[in-house]
N, C-alpha and C positions, 0 to 999 in steps of 0.2 A: 321685310322690312331691311332696308340696309345703313348704316351708318354710315357716312359722310359726316368726312372731318375741312374745316373748310378749308383751302388750302390760306398755305401762307405768307403770309405777306412779308415779301422782300423789298428794302429799297433799295436801289438799283447800283448802291455806292457799298453793298453790303450784299456776301456771296450768302449763298443756305446754309453753308457749314462753313463752320471753322478752317484756318489753314492748316493746323495741325491733325484734323481729321483724316484729310487724304495720303498723310504720310506717314501715318499707325502700323509699322508691320507687330504680324501679332509675335508678343514675347513669350520666351517658353520659361517657363519658371523651373521645373519639373528636373530632378535629378535623374541618370539613368545609371541607376543601379550596378546592371551590365559594362557598361564604359567604365567605371571607375577601378572598379574588379580587375577587371582586366589589366587597367593602367597597373593599378597594384601590383597586378602578375607578372608584370613584364619587368617591375622597377625589383620586383623581389630580394635578388641579390645585393642591394645595395642598401636596402632597409634592411635586412640582415647582419651586413658587413660595420654599416653603422650601430647597429644595438650592438652587438658584438663588442666593438669598440670604445662604445660608452661605457659600457658595463666592468670592462678591464677598467679604462680610468677611474670610474670610482671604486671599485675594490683596492686599487695598489692606491688612490690616496687615501682611501679610510684604513689602509694595513701601513705607511709608510710619516701619514700627516701627526706632527705632535700634539698629542694632549692639549687644548685648551680650556682653563676656566675660567669661570668667573663668577660672584656673587656678591651683592649690597644688600646693606638695611639701611633703616633710619632710629634715633633712638630719639625718642622728646623727651624733653625732663618729665616725671611724674606729675600728676595731678593730685590732687589733695585723697580723692577716692582710691587711687592703685596705692599708695601705702597708711593709711591711715589703721590700719589691725594693724601694722607693724610700728606705730607708734605708740598702740596704745600698750602693748606687747613691751618694748622697751620704758614706759610708765610705771608700770607694772613691778618691773626688778628694780626703778630705780632705788627706793628708798632702802635694799640691800647696802650700797654703796656710802649711808649715809650714816654721821659717825654721830654717837649717842653718850653722853659726857654722864659723869657720877652724876652735876646736879640737876641730872631731868634735862638740860637743855639738848634740842639736837642741830649740828650742825648738816643742812642739807645738802649733799655731794652734789656738782654738777657734771660730775666726769663722763654722764651719759646723754647728758642735751647736741653733744655735736651727732649721736645718732639719730636723731630722731628731724636735724635740721635738712628739709628736702635740697635745698639746692650744693649742702654738703655730701648727702647721701650720692646727689648724678653725679659731683664730681669725684667722690670715689670710686664709684662704677667706671669712668671713665678714665680715669688712672690707672684704674686696675685691669682693667681691656687692653689698654696701652704698654704692660708690664711684662716685660723682656720673659717673663716666669712663664705667664699666663699663653705665650704665644707660642714658647719652648712645649709646655704642655699639649697646647694645640698639634703644633707639629710632628708631635713625637706621636699621632695617635692616626699622623695621616699616612695609607701607603702610597702614595705621590712622591710627598717628601723622603720616605724611606727609600725609595727605589734612588731617586738622584742620591741623598745621601750612600749607599750601596756601590754607586759608579762614580764618588770618586777615585784617585789614583790610590789615596793612603787611608783610608777610611780615620783612623787613629790619629793624623797628624793632626792638630789642636787646631795651627792658621787654619787650613784647608775646613777643616771642621768648623772653626768660627767663622769666616767669608763664606758658608754656606747657609748658615744659620743669621745672618745679615743681613744676606741676601733677602732669605724669605720673610724676615722681618718686615723687612720696607714693602713686599706685596702687602702683608695684614697692614693699615694705615685706618685711621680715624681719622675724620678732619671736621669740621666745623661748617653745616652746611651753609645756615640764615642764624646772623649773630641775637638776632633781634628774637629770633623764637629759640635758640637755645635748643636747636637740632643739628646731629648731629650724623653725616655720613660713616657706615664703614666698608670697607671693601677689599675684598681679595683680590687678586690674579693671579693664573700661572699663563 
């Protein structure tokens, strides 16, 4: 018993197969590894020379490039939870500054009130950070700054030293990031 397919019916205007069927050529998507390695082996001296040149350039750049560093931080105004324990400690010490009179009355001192105001604390922190003495302490712990200081022509000369410190103080800066949110950016650049 043989199965026969009914003959395909084509209209007179349609060919039995689409036109691109006749023009297709077999595609070779395979990579011949033997040919690839042969081509690489023929160009081995160019590959080795490029590798050596790039390596030497990278080493030269690493040895001759000036050291660059940068860091930044964002300082946000503290929330109540951040300083509530501190406020409690200040309030506990407040009575020490009260004045007790002979008639039994107590003049309550307000000398520590400024220490529990969050806005004043925040501004005090910013002022302390921006102070020259704070920046000087930081710079004196920096090996990079000490190296620059040692390269001065005359390290004992006051003017040259003052100019060096002034230039580095400018690199340690603090600026308002967003006035509405009381955020500040601290950046250091060299």
